[in-house]
C-alpha positions in Angstrom: 8.3 -3.3 5.7 9.5 -1.3 8.7 6.8 -1.9 11.3 8.2 0.7 13.7 8.2 3.4 11.0 4.6 2.6 10.1 3.6 2.8 13.8 5.3 6.1 14.1 3.6 7.4 11.0 0.2 6.3 12.2 0.7 7.8 15.6 -0.1 11.2 14.2 -3.8 12.1 13.6 -3.0 14.3 10.6 -1.1 11.5 8.9 -4.0 9.1 9.5 -6.4 11.7 8.1 -4.3 12.1 5.0 -4.3 8.4 4.4 -8.1 8.4 4.8 -8.4 11.2 2.2 -6.2 9.3 -0.2 -8.3 6.2 0.2 -11.2 8.0 -1.5 -9.6 10.7 -3.6 -12.7 11.3 -5.7 -14.6 12.3 -2.6 -12.0 14.7 -1.2 -10.0 16.0 -4.2 -12.6 16.2 -7.0 -11.4 19.7 -7.9 -8.0 18.4 -9.1 -7.6 19.0 -12.8 -5.3 16.0 -13.6 -6.6 12.4 -13.3 -6.7 11.2 -9.7 -5.4 7.8 -10.7 -1.9 9.4 -10.9 -2.3 10.5 -7.3 -3.3 13.6 -5.5 -1.2 16.8 -5.9 0.6 17.8 -2.6 -1.0 21.3 -3.1 -4.5 19.8 -2.9 -3.5 18.0 0.3 -2.1 21.3 1.7 -5.4 23.0 1.0 -7.6 20.3 2.6 -5.4 20.0 5.7 -5.4 23.7 6.3 -1.8 23.6 7.5 1.4 25.2 6.1 3.0 23.6 3.1 6.1 22.7 5.0 4.1 21.0 7.8 2.1 18.9 5.2 5.3 18.1 3.3 6.9 16.8 6.5 3.8 14.6 7.1 3.9 13.3 3.6 7.6 12.6 3.8 7.0 10.5 7.0 4.2 8.6 5.3 6.5 8.0 2.3 9.5 6.9 4.4 7.2 4.4 6.2 6.1 3.0 2.8 2.5 4.0 3.2 2.3 6.3 0.2 4.1 6.5 -3.1 5.0 9.7 -4.9 5.1 10.5 -8.6 6.9 13.6 -9.7 5.5 15.5 -12.7 7.4 18.7 -13.4 7.4 20.7 -10.2 4.5 18.8 -8.7 4.4 15.7 -6.5 1.4 13.4 -6.6 0.7 11.0 -3.7 -1.1 7.7 -3.6 -1.6 5.1 -0.9 0.6 2.1 -1.2 -2.2 -0.5 -0.7 0.2 -3.4 -0.8 2.2 -2.1 2.1 -0.9 -1.1 4.0 -2.4 -4.6 3.5 0.9 -6.3 4.5 1.0 -4.2 7.7 -2.7 -5.1 8.5 -1.9 -8.8 7.9 1.1 -8.6 10.2 -0.9 -6.9 12.9 -3.7 -9.5 12.6 -1.3 -12.4 12.8 1.1 -10.9 15.3 -1.3 -9.7 18.1 
């Protein structure tokens, strides 16, 4: 777990918002045709964020590099899910370390 990468990822409000949406995908991405248990399609995240595809892609890459999300590729689409184990390990570290 790269604590500094996680802090950097969480320093941006858009990335924190994406993580919040991915925490409750049924609430925010119910229009997705494929099952949400495989993750949320990057295109759905683009729409909700209201930002360009390249900007959202950069945010998702930062979250992925920090270990906060995982990606599953299906054809030409990428599906993102929170990595709950990493998030919990980070929270545990912060609770014990500070």
